[in-house]
C-alpha positions in Angstrom: -88.0 56.8 -13.3 -85.6 58.0 -16.0 -82.0 58.9 -15.3 -82.8 62.6 -16.0 -85.6 62.6 -13.5 -83.5 60.9 -10.9 -80.7 63.5 -11.5 -83.3 66.4 -11.3 -84.6 65.0 -8.0 -81.1 64.7 -6.6 -80.1 68.3 -7.6 -83.5 69.8 -6.6 -82.9 68.1 -3.2 -79.8 70.3 -2.7 -82.2 73.2 -2.0 -83.7 72.9 1.5 -87.4 73.9 1.9 -89.8 74.2 4.8 -92.6 71.6 5.1 -96.2 72.7 5.1 -99.6 71.1 5.4 -102.3 72.4 3.1 -105.7 71.3 4.5 -109.4 72.1 4.9 -112.7 70.5 5.9 -114.4 68.5 3.2 -117.7 66.9 4.2 -116.9 67.7 7.8 -113.6 65.7 7.7 -110.0 67.0 7.5 -108.4 66.6 4.1 -104.8 67.6 3.4 -101.5 67.2 1.7 -97.9 67.9 2.7 -96.1 70.3 0.5 -92.4 71.4 0.5 -92.9 73.9 -2.3 -94.4 76.7 -0.2 -93.3 80.2 -1.3 -94.2 83.7 -0.1 -95.2 85.6 -3.3 -96.4 89.1 -2.5 -96.9 91.5 0.4 -99.5 93.6 -1.4 -101.8 91.8 -1.9 -100.7 89.1 0.6 -100.1 86.0 -1.5 -98.3 82.7 -1.0 -98.0 79.7 -3.3 -97.7 75.9 -3.3 -97.1 73.5 -6.1 -99.4 70.5 -6.4 -98.7 67.4 -8.5 -101.3 66.6 -11.2 -101.3 63.0 -9.8 -102.6 64.2 -6.4 -105.8 62.4 -5.5 -106.4 64.8 -2.6 -106.1 68.2 -4.3 -109.5 67.7 -6.1 -111.1 67.6 -2.7 -109.3 70.7 -1.6 -109.5 73.0 -4.6 -113.2 73.7 -4.3 -113.2 74.6 -0.7 -113.9 78.3 0.3 -111.0 78.4 2.7 -107.8 76.4 3.1 -105.3 76.4 5.9 -101.5 76.2 5.4 -99.5 75.2 8.4 -95.7 75.5 8.5 -94.6 72.4 10.4 -92.2 72.7 13.4 -89.0 70.7 13.7 -90.8 68.5 16.3 -93.5 67.5 13.7 -91.6 65.2 11.4 -94.1 62.4 12.0 -96.9 64.8 10.9 -95.0 65.5 7.7 -94.6 61.8 7.0 -98.2 61.0 7.8 -99.6 63.9 5.6 -97.2 63.1 2.8 -98.3 59.4 2.7 -100.7 58.0 0.1 -103.9 56.6 1.4 -105.0 55.8 4.9 -106.3 58.3 7.5 -103.6 60.9 7.2 -105.0 62.9 10.2 -105.0 59.9 12.6 -102.9 60.9 15.7 -102.4 64.4 14.4 -103.4 67.3 16.6 -105.4 69.8 14.4 -108.1 72.4 14.7 -110.7 73.8 12.3 -111.5 77.4 11.9 -115.1 78.6 11.6 -114.4 79.1 7.8 -113.2 75.4 7.4 -109.4 75.8 7.4 -107.6 72.9 9.0 -104.5 74.0 11.0 -102.0 71.8 12.6 -101.5 72.4 16.4 -98.0 73.3 17.4 -97.0 74.5 13.9 -94.3 77.2 13.5 -96.7 79.4 11.5 -100.2 79.2 9.9 -102.1 80.9 7.2 -105.9 81.0 6.5 -106.3 81.4 2.7 -108.5 81.4 -0.3 -107.4 80.3 -3.8 -106.4 83.3 -5.9 -105.4 81.4 -9.1 -104.1 78.0 -10.3 -101.6 77.8 -13.1 -100.8 74.6 -14.9 -97.0 74.2 -15.2 -95.3 71.0 -16.2 -96.4 68.0 -14.1 -97.7 70.3 -11.3 -100.1 73.2 -10.8 -98.8 76.4 -9.1 -101.6 77.4 -6.7 -101.5 81.0 -5.6 -103.4 81.7 -2.3 -104.6 85.0 -0.9 -103.8 85.2 2.8 -106.8 86.1 4.9 -105.3 85.6 8.4 -102.0 84.4 9.7 -99.8 84.0 12.8 -96.3 82.6 13.7 -94.6 81.2 16.7 -90.9 82.4 16.3 -89.8 80.1 19.2 -90.8 77.1 17.1 -88.0 76.1 14.7 -89.3 74.9 11.3 -89.1 71.4 9.9 -86.9 71.3 6.8 -86.9 68.9 3.8 -83.4 68.5 2.3 -81.8 65.7 0.2 -85.0 63.6 0.2 -85.2 63.6 4.0 -86.5 65.7 6.9 -84.0 67.8 8.8 -83.8 70.2 11.7 -82.0 73.5 11.7 -79.0 73.4 14.0 -78.0 76.4 16.1 -74.5 77.7 15.2 
């Protein structure tokens, strides 16, 4: 990795983000990725977005699905974030999840979840910006979110 990329990573890491799991059923099995680039985009229509690296080997299995679930991980789900962010292996081994009738995969115990369809995908740099239309959603305000900051998982502390 070049010095410029390392510096970009360090400085980008100064901005904390939530951790999400983007997942669906492909061939009857859960397929998903962890993403810390989740952003609410619009209220009308209801849109959210996630950035996906061009190098992702999982995204090609997800992008053709009719519905995709996005789960905002809770502070107690650091291990889920690590597992879904790993390359290879059975990412869903030991992870509590459920599938909707439309094929969204949602992580049990998450702080929030969204059932989505892909609205558009925009190629940008070394990632694609994927805009999703929200079809259903819910949140558990009592569950604090998991945060990614300075290349590590963090929990929000009460002041």
